[in-house]
Steps between C-alpha positions, in 0.01 A plus 500: 500500500703438812258712704204317349656165595554614858143631516366174354702294749388721788140472386532120466649482850214709640243281324674191638491646854130577461432150366692350792308721745167400347600133502608527867171664597311234308700225670440656844126516432500139383688390812257687727203352315647150531567552871145625555356207305720261694391644834135483391548137405670420831228681695218319322678165534548553874135596538387186312737286709359645823145426387598146402681444830195624689275268299730201548531573873122507540469181297771330707336611826167365383655168402681475834172569682322230299777250571493588871123449510536166322774393740288604799206301365716193438650529848156532659382190311804301610453617857135390498596162353772445759270611783227258388752217473644581842153506657420158349826362635431660838159330510662166408769550765236582764307186410818292520586643844143445617505137385830435679374656821171309491670167412762528771 
């Protein structure tokens, strides 16, 4: 009976060691799978972010170009308006000088 108890305890200890070993292997596999899944998620997220950044950069460049063209057009219109006004004033000034010279 004593020998049977020792054998039963030894067998239980061996079964416990095997169960622990199996659980450890299972945990290691689960950790590796989680790490792989995490890296895949990070990789795909980075790829999507790069695509989105590229898209937003192109969109921003296009908008900046449109605003620059609009600003150039507005500036050209203002320049033409100021030039026309200056030419009218120049003509008026020339007439005023001419009148003063002739009337002197």
